[in-house]
N, C-alpha and C positions, 0 to 999 in steps of 0.2 A: 504494500500500500504506500503510495507516495504522500508526502507531506504537503499541506496547502500553504504555499508561500507566495509572495508577490513575484518571485522569479520563476514560478511554475505556472504558466498560463493554461495548462491542460486540466483545469478543474471541471468536473462534471456535476450534474445535478445529483448523482448518486452519492458523491462525496459529501455534499452539503446535507442531503437527507440523512446520511449515516450519523453525522455530527449532531443534527437536530434530534434524532432519536435518542442519542446518548444524553443530551440535555433534558429531554422529557422524562427519561427514566430517573435521572437525578432529582428532578423537580417533584416527582411523585412521592418520594420519600420525604422531601422537605414539606410538602403540603400537609401530610398527616402528622408530622412532628410539630408543626406550628399549631395544628388543631388541638393536639394534646396539651401543649403549653398554654394555649388560650383557655381551655377548659380548667386546667389546674389554677390558673390565675383567677378566673371567675369564682371557682370554688373557695379559694383562699380568701378572696375579698368578701364573699357571702358569709363565710364562717364568722367574720367579725360581728355580724348583725343578727345572726340567728342562733 
């Protein structure tokens, strides 16, 4: 697999699609981890009042 640099003009749509899929896979983990942190923060805040 070739690396994507400015000196390499032979970039194809498949190269970019592969990189985007890697980013989407990383973001799927980030999304649920942020959800868990949000729920914990709300529960901790609510614990002060109830």
